[in-house]
N, C-alpha and C positions, 0 to 999 in steps of 0.2 A: 097729472092734474089736467082738468079740462081747459081748453083755450079761453083766455079772457078776451072779451070783446074789445076791439080797438076801433074807435069811431073813425069814420072817414076823415082823412087828413089831407092837407095841401103840402105835398112834399116836393121840394126843389132840389135838383141834383146840379151841383156847381162844379165846373172844371175850368182850368186855365188853358188858353190857346197855346201857351208856350210849354205846357207840361205833356210830354209824350205819353206817359201812363194815363193821365186824365183823359186825353183824347182817345186813346186806345179803349178805355172802359166806356166812354160815352158812345163811341161808334158801335160797340157791341150791344150796348143798351138799346140804341135806336134800331139796330138790326133785329134784335130779339123781339122788340115791341111791334115791329112791322110783320113779324111772322105769324103763323097760325096758332102757336101755343098761347095759352092764357097764363098770366102771371099774377100771383096774389097782390103784389104791390100795385099793379095797374088796375086790377079788378076792384080793389077795396078803397083805393085812394086816388087823388088827383095828382098826376105827375107833371112837373114842368122842368125844362132844362134851362140852365143859365150859364153862359160862358163869359169869362173875364179875360182881360189882356195881361194883367199882372199876376204875381205869385199869390197863391191862395192864402199863405200864412200872413199876408198883409191886408186881408179883406175885412178889417174891422168895420162893424156897422153895416155889413152888406145885407143884413136882414131888413134894413130900411128900404132896400131897392127891390126886394122880392116879396111876394105874398105867400108866406109859408108858416106852417105849424112845425115843420121839421126840415132841417137842411142836411143834406148828405154831400160832403166834399169828396170828390173822386180825384185821386192824386197819385204821385210817385212817392216812394220812400227811399231815402238815401242813407247809406251806412258805410262806416269805415271797414266793416266786416261784410263783404258783398255776398250775403246768403239770400237765395231766392225766397221771398216771403210775401204773404198776403196778410195785411194787418188792419186792425181797427183801433181807433183811439179818439178821445175827446181832447180839446185843446186847452192850454192854460200855462201860466208861468208861476212857479212857487217862489222864484227869486227874480232875477233880472230878465228883461225881455230881449234876449239876443237874437231871436228868430221870430220877430213879429209879436203883435199883441202888446199888452201893458204889463209892467212889473207887478208881480203878486196877485194877478187877476186870473180867474177861472171862468171859462165859458160854461153855459148850461149844458149838461150832458143828457144823453138819451139811452140809459142803461138797457132797457128792454130791446130797443132796436139794435144796439151794438151786439147784444147777446144773440139775437136771432141771426144777424149777418155773420158773426163769428162762427156760429155752428154750421152755417152754410158754407163758409170758406173752408172749414176743416173737412167737410164732406166732399168738396169740389176741387180742392187744390190740386193742380197738376203735379205729376211725379217730380220730386225734388224740391217742391215748395213746402214751407211750413206756414201754418195759420196761427196767428197769435194776437193778443192785445199788445199795444204799446202803452207805456206809462204816459201820463199827461205831459205834453210839451208843446211848444211853439204857439203862434197865433193862428187865427184871430181869437181875441178874448172879449172884445167889446161887442157882444151879441146878447140879445134877449131871447132869441129863439133857440131851442135845443138843437144841437148839431153834433156831427162826428165825421171823422175822416175814414175813408176806406182806401187802402193804398196797395200798390204793387212795388215790391223792392227786389233787389237793392241797387241794380245797375241798369244802364241803358238797354242791355240785352233783355232783361226781364220787363222793363217798362214797355217795350214794343212787342213783347211776346203775345201773339193772338190767343194762345191757350190761357194765359193768365188773365188777359182782358175779358175773355168770355167767362172764365170762372168767377171773376169778381162781378160781372154784370148779372150772371145767373144768381149769384148769392144775394145780391141786392133785390132783384125782382122776385125772388122766392121768399123774401123775409115776411114772416107772419108771426109777430111777437105773441107770446103767451105770458101768463102771470110769472113774474120773476121776483126774486129777493134782491132788491137793490142794495149794493154794497159800495163802500169805499175801501181802498187797499193801501197797505203800507209795506214797503220793503220789496227787494228783488231787483232784478236787472231791468234794462230798458224794455225787454220783451215780456216782462211780467209772466214768467213761466208758471209759477204756482197759481196765480190768478186765472191764467188761461186754462189750466187744468181743471180748476174748480168750475169755471163757467161751462166747460165742455162736458162735465159729468154731473151737472146739477142745474137748478134754477137760479143759482147765484149769478147775478149780473152786475158787473163793475161799472161804475162811472169813473170818477177821478181816482187815479193810482199814483202814489208818490214813491219813487225808487229809493233804494237804500241811501244813495249818495245825497239825497235831498231831504231825508226825514228830519234832519236837524233844523230845517226851516219851519217845521210845523209848530204852530202856536195855537192857543185856544181859538183865536180869531180865524186863522186859516183852516182849522178843523171845522169850524162852523160853516165856512164858505164851501169847503169840500162836500160837507153833508148836504147843504141846501142845494148846491149846483147839481148834485147827483141824485137828489130826492132819495137818499139812502136811509134804510131802516136798521142797518147794522154795519159793522166793520170787520175787516180781516187783517191780521198781521202775519206776514211771512217771517216767523221768528228765526228760522234757520239763517236768514240773510241779514239779521240785525244783531249787534252786540246786545247782551242781556240787559244792560242798563238803559239802552236806547229803546228796546222793546218795552221795558217797564215804564219808561217815561211816556211813550205813546199810549200804553194801556191806561195810565193814570189820567191822561188827557181825556180819553174816551169815557172813563168812569166819571170824571168830574162833569162831563157834558151829558151824562145820563144816556150814553149810546151803547147799545148792545154789541159785545165783541164775540164773534163766533170763530171757532176753529174750522179747519177744512172738513173734518168729519161731521161737525155740527151743521154746516151749510148743506152738505149732502143729505143728511138725515132730515133736516128741516124742509128740504125740497119735496119730501113725500107728503107734507101736510099743507093745507091752506094756511097762509101766514098768521092770520088771527087765531086760528086753532093752535098753531105751534106756540104762540105767545101764551095762550091759556094753559097749555100743557106745562110750560115752564113755570107759570105762576102757581099751578096746582102742586107741582113737585116741591116748590118752596114752602107751600103750606104743609105738605105731608112731612117733609124733612128739610128744614132750613139748611141751606148750604149744600144740598145734594146735587148730583149731576144726573143727567138723563141720557138714556140711549134708546133711540126709536128703532123698533124692530119692524114688524109688518103693518103698523098703524099708518093709514094713509087717508088723504082727502080732508073732509071737514066733518066735524061732529062736536058733541059736548063731552069733553074729557071728565072722567070721574075716577075716584080711587077704586082699586080692585084688590081688596085684601085677601091673602092666602095664608094658611096656617104657617106661622113663623118657623117652628121647628122643622116642618116639612121642606120649606125652601132652603133653610140653612144646611140641612143634611144633604139635600140634592146638590147644592153648590159644592160642598165638601167632596162629594162622591164623584161627580163628573161635571165640572163647571163648563167645559168646552162644549160638550154635547147638549147641555141644558141651554146655553146661550144660542147655539146654532138652531136648536128647535124653536126657540122664541122668535127667530126670524120669520117663521111661518105663521105666527099669530099676530093679530092686530093689537099690539101691546107696546108699552114703554116700560122699561125697568129703571129703577133708581139705584144709585150707589152713593155712599158717603163714607169718607175715611177708609178704614180697613174693611168695611162692609161692601163687598163688590156687588151684591144683589140684595136690596131690601125686600121685605116680604109684602109690601104694598106696591102694587103695580098701577099703571094708568091705562085705561081703555076708554072707548066711547060708551056713553050711557046705554044706548040701545042694544049693546052686545056685552054688557059687563057681566051678567050672570053666566053666560056661556063661556066667556073668557076665564072667569074664576074656575069654572069646571075644567076647562081645557088645561090650564096651568097645573091644577091639582092632579089631573090624570097624568100629565107629563111627568111630574115629580114622582108619583107613585110608581109608574112604569120604570123609570130610570133607577129608582132605588131597588125595585124587585130584580132588575137585571144586574145591577152593579154591586149590590150588597147582599149579605146574608140576612134576608128580610122575610117576614111572614105576616099574614093577616090574621088578626083575632078580633072578630066583630068589627067595631069601629076604630080599632087600633092597628097601626102599622108597627110591627115589632122589628127593631133593628138590633142584630147581635153583632158586636164588633170585638174582634180579637186583636190585641196590640202587644207589641214588645214592652216588657216592664223592666226598666233599668234596676229597680230595687230588687226584684227577684233574681236578676242576673248577678247583682252584687252579692246576694246571699249564697249563690252557687259558686262564688269565687271567681267570676268572670271579670277581668280587669277592663276598665273603660278603654275604648279605642276600637280598632278594626274588628275585634271579635263581636262587638255589639252589632255592627252592621251586618256581619255574617248571620248572626242569629235572627236579627230583624228581617233579613232576607229569606228566612225559611230553611237555613242549613244548620246542621249540628256542628259543634266545635268540641275539641278535646282539651281538658285542663288537667295536667298532672295525672294523665292516664284515665281520667273520668270523662265520659262522653256526656255533653250537655245538649239536650235536644231543644228545638225551638219551643215546643209546647211547655217545657219546664220553666220557661221565662216569659210566659204570656199571661195576660190578664184579659178576661172576658167581661164585657159590659153589655147590658141590655137597655135599650131605650124604647119607650112606648110613646108613639105619637097619636094623639086622638084626632081623628078626621071624621066628623059627622057624615053619615051616609057613605062610608068608605066603599061599600059594595058597588056604588055607582061608578067608581073610578078605576075599576079593575076589569 
């Protein structure tokens, strides 16, 4: 996707004088900015530094003291499991306010900026460090300005590590957000493993994330606040981390709120398309086959999605013959395929209007070529003739072959012996012929 323009912003970087990691990051930011290199954050936006005496988690309403469109808190991360880590997260409390902020309140998130910084952290993390989201936790929450924390964890050794300080500073200064799919997340551990993986492999950008241990606190009202504070267009549930009944409860809350729920693969596939285009693809699929699922192959960017019908028998026979190769080949085409129930590939596809005729031709050609390779097939004018030979249980019964292992031997192409009689595979086979009419077939061979 092409970069989305980000208007010049007033960005304030806030640290605490008593926070070793925050001072470490601030010093590297200042050193890098005084050097000869140019940095996207400094070139495109106005940067200001602000230092406070107290802990950052208690800085409610600090946006009243600074002139900012975005606040980036630079800080330390502490953990009972002292793993070297570079993290990003937004602040808030789903329940009580044990570490600053207000109970049940969520700060406004900046999903695109968090996504950009997280990607940079993953690319720049010193050896031994992991980069990840953290779930929503601690204060401050009483903010009207979007904000997020960027942290070094998890002990004093890492907080003062110059390599970590420089990596975080470079990750912040290199941030250049592009178009994202803003999400809220449910389930997982404190380090939001699945959400981190999604963000690093797609345009999926998380705002507020609630861990497994706190999903029980989510109500329609808290869901609404998560959505609004994250400016989210969809949600993701880490189903493997939640009991089935709890995942179902969250899904119902999302459905009642009219919020789109995407799986990991759907987020990755949706990332290939401009978001409004993706929504039109989903809506068109529902018109074509209500309740169907979509799989996006090589379709990318933005365009006007339209139905692309292909001869039904041709598609069905191709899928029966070599589904794997067929689907792998679709990955090279600008196409979306639909599935519904037991039908793994419907015969109406989706493509962009300006290439729909060529796409129909390409899919038809693909089907014909695969059938000619994989089946006993021949061409007769505008007809593709498929000759199929299959094992016939009724013929086997008439030849005295008992049901069981001998059926499998005959179906596998080997002869068997019954009471001194040799029964060959061709004696228990039935041949069928199917003619598929494909107008202008000669163009596809």
